[in-house]
C-alpha positions as CSV (number, residue, x, y, z in Angstrom):
1,M,4.1,10.2,-31.1
2,K,6.9,12.2,-29.5
3,R,9.7,10.1,-28.3
4,I,9.6,10.4,-24.2
5,K,13.3,9.8,-23.4
6,I,12.3,9.3,-19.5
7,L,9.0,7.9,-18.5
8,G,7.8,7.0,-15.2
9,L,4.9,4.8,-15.0
10,A,3.0,2.5,-12.1
11,V,0.5,0.3,-11.6
12,F,-1.8,0.4,-8.7
13,A,0.2,-2.4,-6.9
14,M,-2.6,-2.2,-4.1
15,F,-2.6,-3.8,-0.8
16,A,1.3,-5.2,-0.6
17,L,4.6,-3.8,-0.5
18,T,7.5,-3.0,2.1
19,A,10.1,-5.3,3.7
20,L,8.5,-6.8,6.7
21,G,9.8,-4.7,9.3
22,A,11.0,-1.8,7.2
23,A,9.2,0.7,9.2
24,A,11.5,2.0,11.8
25,A,9.9,2.6,15.6
26,Q,10.9,2.2,18.8
27,A,10.1,-1.1,20.7
28,G,6.5,-1.3,22.8
29,T,5.3,2.0,20.4
30,N,4.2,0.4,17.1
31,P,0.8,0.3,15.7
32,V,-0.5,-3.7,15.8
33,W,-3.6,-5.7,15.1
34,Y,-6.1,-5.9,18.3
35,E,-9.2,-8.1,18.7
36,C,-11.7,-7.9,21.5
37,A,-11.4,-11.4,23.0
38,K,-13.9,-13.0,25.5
39,A,-12.6,-13.1,29.1
40,S,-12.2,-16.3,30.8
41,P,-13.2,-16.8,33.5
42,K,-16.4,-14.5,32.4
43,G,-16.8,-11.4,34.7
44,T,-12.9,-11.0,34.8
45,G,-12.4,-8.7,31.8
46,H,-12.1,-4.8,31.3
47,H,-14.8,-4.5,29.0
48,A,-18.5,-4.8,29.0
49,E,-19.0,-4.4,25.1
50,K,-17.7,-7.3,22.7
51,N,-16.2,-4.4,20.4
52,C,-14.6,-3.4,23.5
53,S,-15.6,0.1,22.7
54,D,-16.6,0.8,26.3
55,A,-14.5,2.4,28.8
56,Y,-11.5,0.3,30.2
57,K,-12.6,-1.0,33.6
58,A,-10.6,-2.5,36.4
59,T,-13.0,-5.7,36.5
60,G,-16.4,-7.0,35.9
61,G,-16.3,-7.2,32.2
62,D,-16.4,-10.3,29.7
63,Y,-13.9,-9.0,27.1
64,N,-10.6,-7.7,26.8
65,L,-8.5,-5.8,24.4
66,V,-5.6,-8.0,23.4
67,P,-3.1,-8.3,20.6
68,G,-4.7,-10.4,18.2
69,V,-5.9,-11.5,14.8
70,G,-9.2,-13.6,15.5
71,K,-8.7,-16.8,13.6
72,G,-6.5,-15.7,11.1
73,K,-8.7,-16.1,8.2
74,P,-7.9,-13.7,5.1
75,F,-9.1,-10.4,4.4
76,K,-11.0,-9.6,1.0
77,T,-10.6,-6.4,-0.6
78,K,-12.5,-4.8,-3.5
79,G,-12.2,-1.2,-5.0
80,G,-13.2,0.9,-7.9
81,E,-11.1,2.8,-10.1
82,A,-7.3,2.6,-9.1
83,V,-5.1,5.3,-11.0
84,L,-1.2,4.9,-11.2
85,H,0.3,8.5,-11.7
86,S,4.0,8.9,-13.3
87,I,5.2,12.4,-14.1
88,D,7.4,12.5,-17.4
89,P,10.0,14.8,-16.2
90,E,10.7,15.6,-19.7
91,A,7.3,16.9,-20.9
92,K,6.2,17.5,-17.3
93,A,3.2,15.6,-17.9
94,D,1.4,12.8,-16.3
95,I,1.1,9.1,-17.8
96,P,-1.3,7.4,-15.9
97,V,-2.1,3.9,-16.0
98,T,-5.6,3.3,-14.9
99,C,-7.8,0.5,-14.0
100,E,-11.6,0.4,-13.7
101,Q,-11.8,-1.9,-10.6
102,F,-9.8,-4.7,-8.7
103,K,-10.1,-7.0,-5.8
104,G,-8.0,-9.1,-4.0
105,G,-7.1,-10.1,-0.5
106,G,-4.4,-10.7,2.0
107,T,-3.8,-12.0,6.2
108,A,-3.2,-10.0,8.8
109,V,-0.4,-11.6,11.1
110,L,0.2,-10.6,15.0
111,G,2.3,-7.9,15.6
112,G,1.1,-5.6,13.1
113,F,2.0,-7.2,9.7
114,V,0.1,-8.2,6.4
115,V,1.2,-11.0,4.3
116,K,0.2,-13.0,1.2
117,A,-1.6,-9.8,-0.3
118,S,-2.3,-9.6,-3.9
119,D,-4.7,-7.6,-6.3
120,T,-6.1,-8.0,-9.9
121,F,-6.9,-5.1,-11.5
122,S,-9.3,-5.0,-14.5
123,K,-9.8,-3.0,-17.4
124,C,-6.6,-1.4,-17.2
125,T,-5.4,1.2,-19.8
126,A,-2.9,3.8,-20.6
127,L,-3.1,6.1,-23.4
128,S,-6.1,4.4,-24.5
129,A,-4.7,1.3,-25.4
130,P,-5.1,-1.9,-23.0
131,C,-2.5,-3.2,-20.5
132,E,-2.4,-6.7,-19.4
133,N,0.1,-9.4,-17.6
134,V,-2.7,-12.1,-17.4
135,K,-5.2,-11.5,-20.0
136,K,-6.3,-8.5,-22.4
137,G,-6.9,-5.4,-19.7
138,T,-6.2,-7.3,-16.7
139,I,-3.0,-6.9,-14.4
140,E,-2.1,-9.4,-11.3
141,T,0.5,-8.0,-8.8
142,K,3.0,-10.2,-7.2
143,V,2.4,-11.6,-3.6
144,L,3.0,-9.2,-1.4
145,A,3.7,-8.4,2.4
146,G,4.0,-5.6,4.7
147,R,3.6,-3.9,8.1
148,L,1.5,-1.0,10.1
149,G,3.4,2.2,10.8
150,W,2.9,5.5,12.2
151,I,2.5,8.5,9.8
152,N,1.6,10.7,12.2
153,K,1.6,9.4,16.0
154,P,0.6,12.1,17.8
155,G,-2.6,12.3,15.5
156,G,-3.0,8.7,15.9
157,I,-2.8,8.4,11.9
158,V,-1.8,4.9,10.8
159,G,-0.5,3.4,7.5
160,T,0.0,0.1,5.7
161,D,3.6,0.0,3.9
162,L,3.3,-2.9,1.3
163,A,6.3,-4.5,-0.9
164,S,7.1,-7.8,-2.8
165,E,7.0,-10.6,0.0
166,A,9.4,-12.6,-2.0
167,S,11.9,-9.7,-2.9
168,P,11.3,-6.9,-0.6
169,G,12.2,-3.4,-2.5
170,G,12.2,-5.7,-5.7
171,P,8.8,-6.0,-8.4
172,L,5.4,-5.2,-7.0
173,A,4.0,-5.9,-10.8
174,E,5.6,-6.6,-14.2
175,F,2.9,-6.0,-17.5
176,K,2.8,-4.8,-20.7
177,C,0.8,-1.8,-22.2
178,E,0.4,-1.6,-25.9
179,A,1.0,1.6,-26.2
180,L,4.3,2.0,-23.8
181,G,6.2,-1.3,-23.3
182,E,7.1,-3.6,-21.2
183,I,6.5,-1.9,-17.1
184,R,8.3,-2.8,-13.9
185,T,7.1,-1.2,-10.8
186,I,9.6,-1.6,-8.0
187,G,9.9,-0.3,-4.0
188,S,7.0,0.0,-2.1
189,V,3.7,2.1,-1.2
190,I,2.4,3.5,1.8
191,G,-1.5,3.6,1.9
192,Q,-3.6,5.7,5.1
193,N,-5.7,3.3,7.2
194,E,-8.9,4.2,7.8
195,E,-11.8,2.8,9.8
196,D,-10.2,0.7,12.0
197,V,-7.6,2.6,14.0
198,K,-8.8,2.4,17.6
199,V,-11.8,0.6,16.7
200,I,-12.7,-3.3,16.3
201,S,-14.3,-3.5,12.9
202,K,-15.0,-6.2,10.2
203,S,-14.2,-3.6,7.7
204,S,-11.8,-1.1,7.0
205,K,-10.6,1.2,4.2
206,L,-6.8,1.8,3.0
207,K,-6.7,5.1,1.3
208,Y,-4.0,5.6,-1.5
209,A,-3.6,9.7,-2.1
210,P,-0.6,10.7,-3.9
211,G,0.9,14.0,-4.0
212,K,3.7,16.1,-4.4
213,Y,5.4,15.1,-1.0
214,I,9.1,14.8,-2.0
215,G,9.4,18.5,-3.9
216,K,11.5,18.6,-6.9
217,I,14.1,16.3,-7.5
218,V,17.1,16.6,-10.3
219,W,16.4,14.4,-13.2
220,N,19.4,14.8,-15.5
221,E,22.8,15.9,-16.1
222,K,21.9,19.4,-17.0
223,G,20.7,19.8,-13.4
224,E,17.3,20.3,-14.7
225,E,14.7,19.8,-11.8
226,Y,10.9,18.4,-12.0
227,E,8.0,17.5,-9.2
228,P,7.2,14.0,-9.1
229,I,3.7,12.5,-7.7
230,V,4.3,10.0,-5.1
231,N,2.5,8.5,-2.0
232,I,3.5,9.1,1.7
233,P,7.4,8.4,1.4
234,E,7.8,6.7,4.7
235,F,6.7,6.2,8.5
236,E,7.7,8.1,11.4
237,G,11.4,7.4,12.3
238,G,11.6,5.2,8.9
239,S,13.3,5.6,6.1
240,P,12.2,6.9,2.4
241,D,10.6,4.2,0.2
242,I,8.1,4.8,-2.6
243,L,6.8,3.4,-5.3
244,K,9.0,3.7,-8.7
245,T,8.7,2.5,-12.3
246,E,10.6,1.1,-14.9
247,V,9.8,1.1,-18.9
248,K,11.4,-1.1,-21.5
249,G,10.2,0.3,-25.2
250,A,10.8,2.4,-28.1
251,I,8.6,5.1,-26.3
252,T,11.7,5.5,-23.7
253,G,14.7,5.7,-26.5
254,H,16.0,2.5,-24.5
255,P,13.8,-0.3,-26.4
256,S,15.9,-3.0,-25.1
257,E,16.3,-2.3,-21.6
258,F,14.4,-1.1,-18.6
259,Y,14.9,2.5,-18.2
260,P,15.7,4.9,-16.0
261,A,17.6,2.1,-13.8
262,G,15.7,2.1,-10.4
263,G,12.9,3.8,-11.4
264,L,11.2,7.1,-11.6
265,P,9.0,8.0,-8.3
266,S,5.5,7.4,-9.1
267,G,2.1,7.5,-7.1
268,Q,-1.0,5.3,-7.0
269,E,-4.6,6.7,-6.1
270,G,-7.7,4.5,-5.0
271,L,-9.6,3.7,-2.2
272,A,-9.3,-0.3,-1.0
273,E,-12.4,-1.8,0.9
274,N,-11.3,-4.5,3.0
275,K,-13.8,-7.1,5.0
276,G,-12.4,-10.1,7.4
277,E,-11.5,-10.7,10.9
278,A,-13.0,-8.4,13.9
279,L,-9.6,-6.5,14.3
280,G,-8.6,-2.9,15.2
281,I,-5.6,-1.0,15.0
282,Y,-3.7,0.3,18.5
283,E,-0.6,0.9,19.8
284,E,1.4,-1.9,21.6
285,G,0.5,-1.7,25.4
286,T,-2.9,-0.3,25.1
287,E,-5.5,-2.4,27.5
């Protein structure tokens, strides 16, 4: 195999990343978790439907749309194929880590946060050889945490940005691939929330769709450029914070150290389906 001097690889470190509060937004305008709670006394609420889907009324309803996370029970996550993309800047080729399925979960916290999230990926391979950190073909992420933020506030598009809970910006997952060596993914990743924005629901989806969001970047001292594949790089009003990958192995030309230092931009692709408390995502101040 031709030696790859700089290799980018990433593991689909699903539902969990970004430092808590890393997404900058003006006070009172953040997207946060809401629930449809029973009014007390009965008949003093602003909604008649138990999912608060009807129009706001002055009074007479049995329910109110309020910030909340229900009983705070964890949600469960499952998904099909998950692919981690990383472009080798020298060969201009994508070297993916592919896992056939995954499962996990986390906990929604009042104020638009997610904590204690993790995922286990099964039947994971790279270059047709297995990857693992638990057992052959199985990869577990670190415990992850993060928060909701606006991808496009005027359009009502919300995302979840997740990172290591213990060390924000640090490793999300560390594992080995037989064909590549030791791999460490760092930083954070933003997925787009679906089916729970301005809707109270027990089920929702988080979609990871990488693309050429950051354009061409210079990757060596010669000034050569390449175009990496990454996920949405930042929330509105926030700072760029993407998933990156470091590799230790002969394939990089640096067998005894993780390379490149700081990692190469990477992106994940997949769809996570979540089930848990009946919650929705609304802008702070919504009634």
